[in-house]
N, C-alpha and C positions, 0 to 999 in steps of 0.2 A: 474439256472445253477451255480450260485455262491456257492450254498450249496455243489454240487458235487465236486467242486474244493477244498473246505475246507475239505471234507471227504478224498479227494485224498492226501492232505497234512498229515492228520492223518494216512492214510494208509502207507505212506512212513516212518513215525515215529513209526509204529507198535502200534498205539494207538486206532485203530478202535475196536468197538464191532463186534461180529460175523455178526450181521445184516448189519452194516455199511460196513464191508469188502465185503460182497456179493454184495452190491449195487455198490461199486467201481469196482469190477471185471466185473460186467455186463456192466458198462460204458466203461471199457477198451476194451471190445469186439466190441464197436461201432467205426466207422471211426472217429467220433468227439473226442472220448477218445484217440485214437492212435495219432491223429494230435496234441492234446493238449500236450501229453507227449513229442512227438518229438520236438514241438516248444519250450517247456520250457527247454529242454536239449540243443537245438541249441542256444537259447538265452543266457543260462548260459555259454556255452563254446565259444560263439561268433564265430560260424562257420555257413556256408551256407548249408552244406550238412553233413549228418552223415553216416558213414559206420560201420556196426556191424559185428562182427565175431560170428557166431552161436555157442552156448555152448550146451552140452548135459544136461540132467535133473540134474544129480548129480553135475555138475560144477555150474549150475545156482543156485541150492539150497545152495551150499557151499558159493558162492559169496554173495547171499542175506543175509545169516546168519552172514557172516563176517561183512557186512555193518551194520546190525542191532546191532551187538555187539559194533561196533565203535560208533554208535549213542548213545547207552546206556552209554558207557564210557564218551562220551562228555557231556552228561546230568549231570552225576555225577561230572565231572570236573567243569561244570558251576556252580553247586550248591555250590561246595567247594570254588570257586573263588569269588562267590557273597558275602561270609562272610569275604573275605580278600580285601585288597586294589587292585584295578585293575590297574596294571602297563602298560600292553600292550593290551588295549581293541581291537585294530584293528586286531592283530594277533589272539586273542581268537575268534573273529567273523569268521575269515576265516577258522580256524580249525573246528569250529562247522558246517560250511556250507557244506563242501565237502561230508560228508556221505549222505546227503539228495539228492545232485546232483547225486551221484553214485547210490543211490537207484532208482531214476527216470530213470537213464540210464539202469539199470537192467530190470525195468518194460518195457521200450521201447524195449529192446532186446527180451523180451518174446512176446511182441505184434507183432513185425515185423517178428519173426521167427515162429509164430503160436504156441507158447508154453503156451498160457494162459490156455489151457485145463488142463495140468498137474499141473499148478499153482493152479487152482481151486480145483483139486483133493487133492493136498497137504494141501490146506488151507480150505477144506470143513468143514462145521459145522455139529454137531450132535445135534439133538433135541430129548429129552426124555420126553414123555408125560405119566404121571401116571394117567391112567383112571381106576385103580383098587381101591379096598377098603382098601388097606394096603400101608404102606410106601415102597418106593423103594430106595435102596442104590446104589449110583453111584460113581465110582472112576474116578477122572479127570486125565488128562495127567500128572500133576505134582505130583500125589499121594494123593492129597486132597480128602476128601470124602464128599458127599452130601446125606442127607436123604431127599428125595423128598416126601412131603406129598401128599395124594390123591387129585386129581383135580388140580394138578400143573404141569407145564412144564418148562424144563430147556434147554437152548441152549448154546453151547460152541464150540470152534474150535477143530477139530480133532487132530491138531498138534500144540504144543506150543513150541516156541523158548525159550531157557533158560534165555535169557536176556530181553525178551519182557514182557510187562505187561500181567498179567493173567486176562482175562475178561470172565464172564459168564452173561447170561441174564435169568431172572426169572419172570415167571408169576404164582403167587400163593404163596406157603409157603414151606420153606425148612430149614433144620438145616445143618450148614456148620462146618466142621472140616478142617481148612486150615493149610497146612504144611508151614514151613519157608524154603525158598530156600537158597542155598549158595549165590546166587546173590542178595538176598533180594528184588526180584521183587515183586511189589505190586499186590495184588489180589483184584479185584473189582467185586461186584455183582450189576448189573444194572437192575432195574425194568423197565417194559415197559412204565411207566409214567416218566422215567428219574431220579427217585430217585436212589442214588448210595451209596453202602457201600464199603469202601476201607480198607483193612487190610494187615498185613504182615504174621501173624500166630496166629490163634485164633479159638474160638468156639462160634458160635452165631446162633440165629434163625432169619430169615428174612421173613417177610410177606408183600405181595403186591397184594391187590385185589381191583378192582374197584376204584383205585386212593388212597385208604387208605393204609398206610404203618405202620409197627411196626417192631422194631428191639430189640431183647433181647440179651444182651451180657453176656455170662457165663465165658469166659476166654479171656485174651489178651486185645487188644485195637482196636477200629475201629473208622473211620471217616465216618459220615453219611452226605451226601449232597443231598438237595432237589433242584428242579428247581429254578432258580434265582428269579422268581417272588414271591416266598414265603418268608415270614418273618422268621427270624432265620434259614436261608437256610442251615447252616452248624452246625453240632453237633459232639462233640467228646465224645465217650462213654468209660466208665471203667466198669469192672465186676460188675454185679448187677444193671446196668442201663437198663431201658426200655424206648425207645423213640417211640411215636406214632404220626402219622399225620392223622387228620380227614379231609377228602376232603370236607364234607358238611360245616364245620365251618372254615376250613383253620387254625385250631389250632394245634400247635405242643406242645406236653406235654412230660415231662421227669420225671420219678419217680424211686425210689429205690425199688427193689423187691428181692425175693429169686429166682434167675435166674434158678436154677436147677428145682425148682417147676414149673415155668411157661413154661419151655421148655420140659415138660414131654412127649410130643408126639414123641420125638426122642428116647425115652427109652421104655423098656418093661413094666415098672410100674412107678407109682408116688411114689417117695421115701419121706417118712415123718420123720423128725428129730425134735421132739417136735414142730411140726407145728400146729398152731391154725386152728380151723375149719373156722374162718374168712378168713385166708390166702388161704385155700384150695378153698373156695367158690369164692374168688376174682380171683384166677387163672383160674378157670373154666369159670367164666363169661367173662373174658378178652379174653381167647383163643377161646372159642366156641360161644361167643356172646349170651349166655343164660341169662335170668333174673331169679335169684335164691333168694328165700326168705326163711329165717329160722324163724319160728314163736317163738321158744324158744330162746330169745336173750342171755340167759346165756350160751346156748350150743356153741355159737360162740367163747367163751373164752376157751373152752376145747382144750387141746393139745394132739397130737398123734404121735407115732413113729411106723414105720413099712413100709408097702407098700400097695398101692391100685392098683387093676387090671386096666390095661389101654387098654382093648380090644375095648371098645366103650364108648360113653357117658353114656349109661344105666348101663354098668358094673361099672363105676366110681361112679355113683349115688347110686347104690346098695351097693358098698363098704363103702360109707360114712354112709349110713343108718345102716349097720352092726356095724360100729365103734361107732356110737353115740346112737344107740337104737331108732333113729327116723324113721318115715315113710316118704315117699315122693310121690308126685303126679306130673306127667309130662304131660303137654299139649303143643304141639308144642315146642317152645323154652322157655317155662315158667315152672319153677320148684318151688314147695313149700315143705319144710320139716316141719313136724308137729309131735307132741308127739303121 
């Protein structure tokens, strides 16, 4: 039960993932949840009985958003004051506290007036499952775009407050183009194994399958956080970085790559700019998990400009064969290029 109380605190601060928010809302529908909220508000106000004035839906939404805006402003103020001398620490603490109490009061109001239903509707989540053989493009509430690769699914809140953190959950692989908001609200991608990428405005590819994680940054900056039990739990990436985590070995690796080459699945073709065959083969091996052998070692040094078709693995392999004059043999996930 301690866990749900922690999630409830995150809920008041608008820091929950969509999945966590759903869990809190289900709990608020229970008598125990309603009693906990009422008790916390009564204790904070030091009163024996609470009386609430019912608000309509529009008034409740406006009140909640006003409180969340104040919370965001208080957080920014706290960060600014942390870098300066703290002259009035007691006053600062009280100013920070009231929005959370007010938020709890609004939640209580919704519970006792039976308005949790519209709250769920307003804060419901959208889940997109790509069970096709092609990419799917999704526009998020803030205008950011996601190219969801096949066999992947994405979950996010239907409605995003301008001042609240932007959070999506991913199982599988996707390419993100994140817009920078006027409020500079952070954007986080959370994998189901708890790995997290946090950005402000950037372009990157995120892969999370079976506990294995890979992030390729093409533009901007991102912070990558793994579960606390892992070594090197936090990584900061700059363009051209690829960070991978191997679940079997618990090894985190970070290498420099041609990010536009490795993130080719988000584009219509693989663009080559004096790119060596060695780099092309490395990208295919990393992205698709194929074992690729080139018998003519000198061919690996050849460089090419142009574009390779990106319709399927077979079309890419055929394009490489046409460029190099080599032939190839494909068996399962094993490829051999030969003269």
